[in-house]
N, C-alpha and C positions, 0 to 999 in steps of 0.2 A: 806471473801476470794474471793467470786465470783465477787464483785463489782470492785476491782482493775483489775481483769483479763478482765472483760468486757470493762473497761475504756481503757486499753492498746489495746485491739482488735479494739475498736472504733477509737483510734488515728492512728493505723496502716492502717485501711481501709481508713480513711479520707486522710492520707498522700499518699497512693497508688493511690487513685482516682485523687487527685489533681496533682500528678506528671505526669499523663498521658496527661493532657490538658496543652499544653505549646505553646509558640510562638517560631518559629524557626527564630533566628536572620538573617540567610542567606536569608530567604524568604522576609524579609522587603525591600520594594522598588518598582520600576517599572520594568516591563518585557514586551518586545515587541515581537510580532509574527504575524502569519497569522491564521485566523479562518478557519477551514476546514469544508466542507459540510459533515454531518454525513452519508449521503447516498453514495456519490461518493468518498469522501476523498480528493477532489480537494480544493485548496485554494480559499476562497471567499472574505475575507475582512481583513483589518488590525485590530489588537486588541492589547490593552495595558492593562495588569493586574497590579493593584496597591494594595500592601499589606502594611498596616500601623501598627505602634507599638501598637496602641490602639485597634487593633482587627477589623479594617474596611477593607473591600475588595471591590474594584471598578473594573469593567470591562468596558473599554472605547472601543466601537466598531465603526469602520468607521473613517472618517477624516473630519475636518473642520465643515461646517454646517450640514453635514450628520452624525455627531458623536452622538452616543447614549450611555449613561452611566447607568450601572446597579449597584445599591448600595447594599452591603451585609455586613454581619459580618462573621468572620471566626475564627476557632481554629484548632490546629494541634494535631492529635492523631495517633501514630504509623505509621508515614510516609504517613498519609492521611490528606488532607485539607478538613475540613467539613465547608461548608458555608451555611448561611441562608439569603435568599433574604429579604431585609428590608420591601418591600411592601407586598409580598405574604406569607412571613414566611416559604416558601418552602425550604427544606434543600437538599443539594447535597454533595456527597462524591467523592473524586478522589485521586488516588495514585499520589505521586510526588517524584521526586529526583532532587538534584542540584549537578551539576558537573561543576566546574570552574564558568563561567558566563552563564551557560545554565540551565534553569529550564525545566524539562520534566514532563508533566502532562498526566496521563492516565485516561480518563473519558469515561465511557460507551464503552470500548473496542477500543477507538481511542486515539492515542498518539499525543500530540502537544508539540513542543519545543518553548521556549521563551528565548530571549537574554536579559540579565540585561542591562537596560538603565542607562547611566551615568548622 
């Protein structure tokens, strides 16, 4: 009698854990905005965030020859984007919301808005 109960509990736990990690189809694509200085809050540089269906996240900072790209992976959990830098494996977590064509990200107490690029 105990084995079937444990089996059912295991399935429920696996299903619940799996359902928390998902991709938000609204998030997929490119979003443009301005990078803000964490000390002053003033706009510093152009930034494009790119979220792909296969879980890749790229941050394109600057423009033309001065552009720098940071490659990461991401997952979505409970209205949070959890990203992991591919080089350093460092993870970061930020709250997000999407309304119409605007992505709002709250990271370390600073709010940034990005517009969906066509």
